[in-house]
C-alpha positions in Angstrom: -62.8 -59.9 -51.7 -63.1 -58.2 -55.0 -62.4 -54.5 -55.1 -66.0 -53.8 -56.1 -67.2 -55.7 -53.0 -64.8 -53.8 -50.9 -66.2 -50.6 -52.3 -69.7 -51.6 -51.5 -68.6 -52.6 -47.9 -66.9 -49.2 -47.7 -69.9 -47.4 -48.8 -72.0 -49.3 -46.1 -69.6 -48.2 -43.5 -69.6 -44.6 -44.6 -73.3 -44.4 -44.7 -73.5 -46.0 -41.3 -70.8 -43.5 -39.9 -72.8 -40.6 -41.5 -76.0 -41.7 -39.9 -74.5 -42.1 -36.5 -72.7 -38.8 -36.8 -76.1 -37.2 -37.7 -77.8 -38.8 -34.8 -74.8 -37.8 -32.5 -75.4 -34.2 -33.5 -79.1 -34.5 -32.6 -78.2 -36.0 -29.2 -75.7 -33.3 -28.4 -78.2 -30.6 -29.5 -80.9 -32.1 -27.2 -78.5 -31.8 -24.2 -78.2 -27.9 -24.8 -80.9 -25.4 -24.0 -83.6 -25.6 -26.6 -85.2 -22.5 -28.3 -88.4 -23.3 -26.4 -86.4 -23.3 -23.1 -84.6 -20.2 -23.9 -87.8 -18.5 -24.7 -89.4 -19.7 -21.4 -86.3 -18.5 -19.5 -86.6 -15.0 -21.1 -90.3 -14.9 -20.3 -89.5 -15.9 -16.7 -86.8 -13.3 -16.4 -89.1 -10.5 -17.8 -92.0 -11.6 -15.6 -89.7 -11.5 -12.6 -88.5 -8.1 -13.5 -91.9 -6.7 -14.0 -93.0 -8.2 -10.7 -90.0 -6.6 -8.9 -90.7 -3.3 -10.5 -94.5 -3.5 -9.5 -93.5 -4.5 -5.9 -91.2 -1.7 -5.6 -93.7 0.8 -6.9 -96.2 -0.6 -4.2 -93.7 -0.4 -1.5 -92.9 3.3 -2.3 -96.6 4.2 -2.2 -97.0 2.3 1.1 -94.2 4.1 2.7 -95.4 7.5 1.3 -98.7 6.7 2.9 -97.1 5.8 6.2 -95.2 9.0 6.2 -98.4 11.0 5.4 -100.4 9.4 8.2 -97.6 10.0 10.6 -97.5 13.7 9.6 -101.3 13.9 9.8 -101.3 12.4 13.3 -98.8 14.8 14.5 -100.7 17.8 13.2 -103.9 16.4 14.7 -102.2 16.0 18.0 -101.0 19.6 17.8 -104.3 20.9 16.7 -106.2 19.3 19.6 -103.5 19.6 22.1 -104.7 23.0 23.2 -101.3 24.5 22.9 -102.0 26.4 19.7 -103.8 29.6 20.4 -103.0 31.6 17.3 -106.1 31.7 15.1 -104.1 31.8 11.9 -101.9 28.9 13.0 -105.1 26.9 13.9 -106.5 27.7 10.4 -103.2 26.6 8.8 -103.5 23.4 10.7 -106.9 22.8 9.4 -106.0 23.5 6.0 -103.0 21.3 6.1 -105.1 18.4 7.5 -107.6 18.7 4.7 -104.7 18.7 2.1 -103.2 15.6 3.8 -106.7 13.9 3.9 -107.1 14.6 0.0 -103.5 13.3 -0.5 -104.3 10.2 1.7 -107.3 9.3 -0.5 -105.3 9.6 -3.7 -102.4 7.4 -2.3 -105.0 4.7 -1.0 -106.4 4.6 -4.4 -103.0 4.4 -6.1 -101.9 1.8 -3.5 -104.9 -0.4 -4.2 -104.2 -0.2 -7.8 -100.6 -1.0 -7.3 -101.5 -4.0 -5.2 -103.7 -5.4 -8.0 -100.8 -4.9 -10.5 -98.6 -6.8 -8.1 -101.1 -9.6 -7.9 -101.3 -9.8 -11.7 -97.6 -9.7 -12.1 -97.1 -12.4 -9.5 -99.6 -14.7 -11.4 -97.7 -14.1 -14.8 -94.4 -14.8 -13.0 -95.7 -17.9 -11.3 -97.1 -19.2 -14.7 -93.8 -18.5 -16.5 -91.7 -20.1 -13.8 -93.8 -23.1 -13.7 -93.5 -23.6 -17.5 -89.7 -23.2 -17.3 -89.5 -25.7 -14.5 -91.5 -28.3 -16.4 -89.1 -27.9 -19.4 -86.0 -28.2 -17.0 -87.5 -31.2 -15.3 -88.3 -32.9 -18.7 -84.7 -32.2 -19.9 -83.2 -33.6 -16.6 -85.3 -36.7 -16.9 -83.9 -37.3 -20.5 -80.3 -36.4 -19.8 -79.1 -39.8 -18.5 -80.5 -41.6 -21.6 -79.1 -39.0 -23.9 -75.6 -39.2 -22.4 -75.8 -43.0 -22.6 -76.7 -42.8 -26.3 -74.0 -40.2 -26.8 -71.3 -42.5 -25.5 -72.6 -45.5 -27.5 -72.6 -43.5 -30.7 -69.1 -42.1 -30.1 -67.8 -45.5 -29.5 -69.5 -47.0 -32.5 -68.3 -44.1 -34.8 -64.7 -44.7 -33.4 -64.8 -48.4 -34.2 -66.3 -48.0 -37.6 -63.8 -45.3 -38.5 -61.0 -47.6 -37.6 -62.5 -50.5 -39.6 -63.0 -48.1 -42.6 -59.4 -47.1 -42.4 -58.2 -50.6 -42.7 -60.6 -51.4 -45.5 -59.7 -48.3 -47.4 -56.0 -49.2 -47.4 -56.9 -52.4 -49.3 -58.4 -50.4 -52.2 -56.4 -49.0 -55.0 -55.5 -45.3 -54.8 -57.1 -44.7 -58.1 -60.3 -46.4 -57.0 -60.4 -44.4 -53.8 -60.0 -41.2 -55.6 -62.9 -41.9 -57.7 -64.9 -43.1 -54.8 -64.3 -40.0 -52.7 -65.0 -37.7 -55.7 -68.4 -39.4 -56.3 -69.2 -39.3 -52.6 -68.7 -35.5 -52.6 -70.8 -35.1 -55.7 -73.7 -37.3 -54.6 -74.2 -36.3 -50.9 -72.1 -39.2 -49.6 -73.3 -41.9 -52.0 -70.6 -43.2 -54.4 -71.7 -46.9 -54.8 -75.3 -48.2 -55.0 -76.7 -51.6 -55.9 -78.7 -52.3 -59.1 -81.8 -54.3 -58.7 -83.0 -55.6 -62.0 -83.0 -52.2 -64.0 -83.4 -49.7 -61.1 -80.6 -47.9 -59.2 -81.2 -48.3 -55.5 -79.3 -45.1 -54.9 -81.1 -42.5 -57.1 -84.2 -44.8 -57.6 -84.1 -44.2 -61.4 -84.5 -46.8 -64.1 -81.1 -47.7 -65.8 -80.9 -48.3 -69.5 -80.3 -51.8 -70.8 -76.9 -51.0 -71.9 -75.9 -49.5 -68.5 -77.2 -52.6 -67.0 -75.1 -54.8 -69.2 -72.1 -52.6 -68.5 -72.7 -53.0 -64.7 
């Protein structure tokens, strides 16, 4: 095989290796968490945090209302027990029960609002969690195929790299230096075919003198 044909064959190998390496990077990237999935995870975590905060606020109000009701019940029992005879103490109990009643009304309104906030937060969390799960399930479904393609690409690259080394050793050092220099300068393409008067690498028309030289 002439050295020119060897260079053409080498270029084919290098192009194939580069294409497989590019695809391998895509396959590896596809097995990692995508920006969309990271965004969905962040949204889920944020929604979960807001739900926990809303639930905590609702529980706090609920406990406060329970304590207030217990206190009001004790005051009512004391008021109507007949054991309190002092007029001022009776008046104080009445005043306290009225104050507790107003506070109860406030807490019940706040608790109702807090329950609505929890309900909305739960809906947001459920939607975010569902979206994340769909993405995770889709990735899980694709993973076996991606793994298989990864192994195929890695094996093909290994084999082609070995074949390239064997072929490169048959080409003169001078030609190889020129070849590698051109590859770096032209994005991996050092050798291209000439079809009539058109370069199949850059797709430009070549002059008649250059065609004759080639």
